[in-house]
N, C-alpha and C positions, 0 to 999 in steps of 0.2 A: 629352417626347414629341420625334420624329426622323423625319424621314422624307429618302428618296433615290429620285432619278428614277432610276430603271435604264436605261428607256428611254424616250423623247419624238419619237421616230420614230412612225409611220402603219406603213398595213399593210405595203408593202414597202421601208419603212426608209430613210435615207440614207448614200452614193451608191445609190441602185439600181442592179439585180443588170448585170454588164457596167459595172460602175462609170461608172454612169450619174446625172448631179450636177443633168441637166436646169435648175433656176433657182436653185440655189446654187453657189456661188461654193464652192469646193473648198480656195480660202487659209483659209476661218474652221471653225475642228476642233469648233465646236461645230455644224455641219453636217453632223456623224459621227455617226446617230442610231439605237438600235437601235428593237425594237418597241415600242409599249409598255407601264409596271410600273413601280410603285413599290411603298418593301418602309417597312415602319411598325414602328417601335420604338416601345412603348409600355407602361409601368409591366414597364417586364423584357423581356414579351413581343415576338417577332418574325414580322412578318404579311408577306406579296407579295403582290400585288396583278397576278393577270391572273402568265400563264406562256406567253412567246413564244417566236420560234423558237432566239429568242439566252438564255435561261431561263439553261443552265449556266454560262457568260460573264459574265453580271451576275451571279451570285452571287460568282464566282470573282472578280473584275475587282475586286467593290466588298468585299471580305473578308468577305460573311457566314457563319455560322459555325455556323447553330441556323436553325430556323424553325420555326413551332409555327402558322401555318394560311395557306392560301392562301384569297384572293379570289376568283371567276372572273368578271365582268362581264356578258360575252356569248359563244355558241358560235364568233366567227368566229378561222381557221383563227388568227392573229395575238397570241391573244389564250391559244392555250390548245395551241398543239402541242407544246409540253414535258410537257405532264403526264403524260405517263408514267414521267416524271423521279424523279416525288415517289414511286414505290414503293421508288426502288433508296432515296431520302433516308431515308426511313421506315426501310431497314433500315444505310443506314449511323449517322443521330444513333440507333438505335435508343430511335425513340418516335414512335407515332401521330400524323400534321399530320392537321386538321382541314381540307376544304377544301369551303367554302361557297360555293353558287350556287340561281339562281329554279331551281323547280319550269322552269319554260321553259326556263332554258342548260341544266338538270341533263339532260333529256329529250334536248338533244340529245349532250352526254356519251354514254352510255351505248352512242348508236348508233353513237361513235364509236371510244371508248374504252368499253365495255363491258368487258373481258379485267381497266379499273382497279379497277374494285366487288366485287373479291375478293381475299383477301391473294396473297402471293405464297405464302405455303405455313400450313398453320393454325397453329402458332406465332408468324407474327411480326408484326414492327407491320407494323398494316395502314392506311391512309387512313379519315379521321371521313370522312364525309359529311352532308355536314349543307347544309337548306333556306332561303334566303333569303325572309325575306317581301315581299311585289311593294316594299309603302310600309308601314315600320315600325320596330319593332326590335326587334334580334337582342345575344345574347350569345357574345364569340367569346373562350378563354382564358379566360374570368371577366370582362371590359372590352364593356362596354354600346357597341354603334354606332348609329347612320341607315341606315338604305337605302330606296330610291326609284330606281324605272326611265325612266329617258325614253327616245324610239323613235329608232330608228337601222336605217336601212332598212326591214323585212319584219320584221324582231323589239325585244327589246331588250335597252334593256343597263342592269344597276345601275348606280347610284349608293353613295357612303359619306361617310357622317355621322361625325364622332370630334369633341367636345368646338366649337372654335371653326374646323378640318379639314376641306375639303371637296374631294374630288377626281369628279370628272365627265372619264368617257372615252365616245367615239363617240356624238354624238345631233345631230338636226337638232331637235329639236323638247323644249321643257319643259314641263312641264307643272307647271300648276298647286300639286299633289301637291308639286312636286321648290321651286318658288320660295319656299314654304313651311318646305320641311325644310331652306331655304337661308338662311333670316332669321337672324343675330345672326353668323356666320360673320368670321371675322377674313383667314381665307386660301382662296382657288378657287382649286386646279392642276385647268385644265379644257381640254377639248379646243380648238381651235382649228384642224383639220388643212386649213383651205381658207386658212385666211392672209388677206391685200388680197384674194383673188379668189374672191369667193362662185362656188359652185357648185352644181348639185339634188344630191348625191351622195350625204345620208345623213347628212354630214356637218356642223360648224357654221365659220363664223368669222369675222372682229375684229366687224363691226355684231350676230352673233348674238349673241357674246360681254358683247359691251355692252350692247344691253339687258337681258341675265340679272344685271350687275354694277349695271344701274342701280337693278335692283329688291330688291337684296340689299345693298349698297351696301357690300362690304368692301377692309377695308385692302389686301391685295394679292391682286391675279390675275395667277396664272401660265399660259401657254398652253404648251398640250402636245400630244403625238400628232396631230405637222408632217407636213404632205406636203414631198415634194421640188420644190414649187413654192413652201413657204416659206424664203427665205434669212434667217438668225437674223438680220443687220446690220439686209438690206431692212425686217423688220420691228418691230425695237426702234427704230427713227428714226419709226418712222409709230402708235406708242404712248402714251398719254394718262399719264400720275403715276398709281404705281400697279400699272402695268403690267409684264408682263417676261416675258422670253421664255425657255422651260424648256431645257437642255440634261444631256445624256448623264453624271451623277454629282453634277449638284445638289443640294444640302443644303438642307432647310428644317426649321430651330428654330420 
């Protein structure tokens, strides 16, 4: 299995619009962050989680030439803005692409991108819409994954596990079902939007992450979905052993 962090930034990326670096050092290249997304290559299948505003650039910059499925975590703009790109992707690749999302998220997607739920032409390859369980197993491209939901603002966000790797983004509360699903993993890629600065904004901080990690004891914790308040070097220096800060283009094997 190979994972590439296509983007590790929060909803506004970094630097933010108008070249605003907020708390970040502009001299650290790892502070330049696209919106959160990952690429997974498993048993020859190519899967991307979330399609934010930089999706096309992320795919091109990382040399991705094919795509079998997309998992959508939730309906916020920074995770779905480039969904319309996938209709053209089907045509260019000449095969359909599976799109997985929870029933809650799919309801939002139909309101925003209703036109995507029909093929461009009767005979063209189309998007194959699939519904994630709120908690349980699902099979995409012949591969079995696990999923569960975490609370994020007023809605829910789907998290994913494949064998001993898990990806959790956009969360403020980790349910007991989630803790159970994460038992036995070795690598946890998880949102730490607020870093060292706790805030009640629907997101997590390092203390939230530590509390979860203490219950599941992964060997490796990688922090992602980082806001412009979270400087790469400052956070890295404050972390205990076994913790890392993600950066765009980071490869996890």
